[in-house]
C-alpha positions as CSV (number, residue, x, y, z in Angstrom):
1,M,0.0,0.0,0.0
2,P,1.4,3.4,-0.8
3,K,2.6,5.5,2.1
4,K,0.1,8.2,1.3
5,R,-2.9,5.9,1.9
6,K,-1.5,4.7,5.2
7,I,-1.2,8.3,6.3
8,E,-4.8,9.0,5.2
9,R,-6.1,6.1,7.2
10,T,-4.1,7.1,10.3
11,Q,-5.6,10.5,9.8
12,D,-9.1,8.9,10.0
13,Q,-8.1,7.6,13.5
14,I,-6.8,11.0,14.5
15,E,-10.0,12.8,13.3
16,L,-12.2,10.3,15.2
17,L,-10.3,11.0,18.4
18,E,-10.2,14.7,17.9
19,A,-14.0,14.8,17.3
20,K,-14.2,13.5,20.9
21,D,-12.0,16.4,22.1
22,I,-9.1,14.1,22.7
23,L,-5.8,15.9,22.0
24,V,-3.6,13.8,19.7
25,D,0.1,14.4,19.1
26,R,2.2,12.2,16.8
27,L,5.4,10.8,18.4
28,E,8.8,11.0,16.6
29,A,10.4,7.8,15.3
30,G,12.8,7.6,18.3
31,E,9.9,8.1,20.7
32,V,8.0,5.3,19.0
33,E,10.8,2.9,19.5
34,E,11.2,4.0,23.2
35,L,7.4,3.5,23.7
36,R,7.5,0.0,22.2
37,G,10.6,-0.9,24.4
38,N,8.9,0.4,27.5
39,W,5.8,-1.6,26.7
40,E,7.9,-4.7,26.3
41,R,9.9,-4.1,29.5
42,T,6.7,-3.4,31.5
43,F,4.3,-6.1,30.3
44,A,6.7,-8.9,29.3
45,E,9.2,-8.3,32.1
46,N,8.9,-11.7,33.6
47,L,9.3,-13.6,30.4
48,T,12.7,-15.0,29.3
49,R,14.0,-14.6,25.8
50,L,13.1,-18.3,25.1
51,E,9.5,-17.8,26.3
52,K,9.2,-14.7,24.1
53,N,10.6,-16.7,21.1
54,Q,8.1,-19.5,21.8
55,V,5.1,-17.2,21.5
56,H,6.6,-15.2,18.6
57,F,6.6,-12.1,20.7
58,S,8.7,-10.1,18.2
59,E,5.9,-10.6,15.6
60,M,2.9,-9.9,17.8
61,F,3.4,-8.5,21.3
62,W,-0.1,-9.5,22.3
63,H,0.8,-13.2,22.0
64,I,1.9,-12.9,25.7
65,F,-1.8,-12.7,26.4
66,S,-3.2,-15.2,23.9
67,Y,-0.6,-17.8,24.9
68,E,-1.5,-17.0,28.6
69,K,2.0,-16.1,29.6
70,V,0.6,-12.9,31.2
71,D,-2.8,-12.8,32.8
72,S,-5.3,-10.6,31.0
73,L,-9.0,-10.1,30.6
74,N,-10.3,-11.2,27.2
75,G,-13.2,-10.3,24.9
76,K,-16.2,-8.5,26.4
77,E,-14.5,-8.4,29.9
78,A,-11.5,-6.6,28.4
79,K,-13.7,-4.1,26.6
80,D,-15.7,-3.4,29.7
81,A,-12.5,-3.0,31.8
82,F,-11.0,-0.6,29.2
83,N,-14.2,1.4,29.0
84,Q,-14.4,1.8,32.8
85,Q,-10.7,2.6,33.1
86,R,-9.9,6.3,33.9
87,K,-8.0,7.7,31.0
88,Q,-6.5,11.1,31.1
89,K,-3.3,10.6,29.1
90,C,-2.3,7.5,27.2
91,F,-0.4,6.3,24.2
92,L,-1.7,4.5,21.1
93,F,0.6,2.5,18.8
94,Y,0.4,-0.2,16.2
95,Q,2.3,-3.5,15.9
96,E,2.7,-3.2,12.1
97,E,3.1,0.6,11.7
98,K,5.9,2.8,12.9
99,S,3.5,5.5,14.1
100,A,2.3,6.2,17.6
101,F,0.4,9.0,19.4
102,V,0.1,10.6,22.7
103,L,-3.6,11.0,23.6
104,D,-4.4,13.7,26.2
105,N,-7.7,14.6,27.7
106,A,-8.6,11.0,26.8
107,A,-11.4,10.4,29.3
108,A,-14.0,9.9,26.6
109,L,-11.9,7.2,24.8
110,K,-13.9,3.9,24.4
111,D,-13.1,0.6,22.7
112,R,-15.3,1.5,19.8
113,D,-13.1,4.5,19.0
114,I,-10.0,2.3,18.2
115,M,-9.7,1.7,14.5
116,N,-7.9,-1.5,13.7
117,K,-8.5,-1.5,10.0
118,L,-6.0,1.0,8.8
119,K,-4.5,-1.2,6.0
120,G,-6.4,-4.4,6.3
121,F,-6.4,-5.4,9.9
122,V,-3.8,-4.2,12.3
123,D,-3.0,-4.7,16.0
124,V,-3.6,-1.6,18.1
125,Y,-2.1,-1.0,21.6
126,V,-3.3,1.5,24.0
127,V,-1.3,2.0,27.2
128,S,-1.7,4.4,30.1
129,A,1.0,7.1,30.4
130,D,2.2,5.5,33.7
131,F,2.2,2.0,32.1
132,K,-0.1,0.6,34.7
133,W,-2.5,-0.9,32.1
134,T,-2.7,-1.8,28.5
135,Y,-5.5,-2.6,26.0
136,V,-4.9,-4.5,22.8
137,V,-7.2,-4.8,19.8
138,T,-5.8,-7.6,17.6
139,H,-6.2,-8.2,13.9
140,E,-7.7,-11.6,14.7
141,I,-11.5,-11.7,14.8
142,D,-11.5,-14.6,17.3
143,L,-8.7,-13.4,19.6
144,G,-8.9,-10.4,22.0
145,P,-9.2,-7.8,22.7
146,Y,-7.1,-8.0,25.8
147,F,-6.8,-5.8,28.9
148,H,-4.1,-6.2,31.4
149,R,-3.5,-4.1,34.6
150,K,-0.2,-4.3,36.4
151,K,-0.4,-5.7,39.9
152,I,0.6,-3.1,42.5
């Protein structure tokens, strides 16, 4: 798919969020890599390299939930938990894309606002600014979404 079309579809996601008065700022490439690394260190911290390889983590981060290596809520329970979660500031990023966003004033963000059909189906990750919870909408119709909250 041409890069222009990817940008247009990402723009659709931004416009949907901004219509809900959510402030959206695009992260720079280095910030995206840092975000992805922080997500891995936070949510896959107890997995060894071998365990990550066994679940193909580098291909799909959310496999830690589908392979039950990390506890999570699934399906409707995950959607409900995400919708009830307080969200002031969070990040949104994609498995397959190199773009990510900071969402501020995100209290109105709900599961139905997350577009995972940017170029076909994609995996979308939302994580709180303090990395205490994450919500993942997968490209798989029968798997996910997943919601995980760090134990305090």
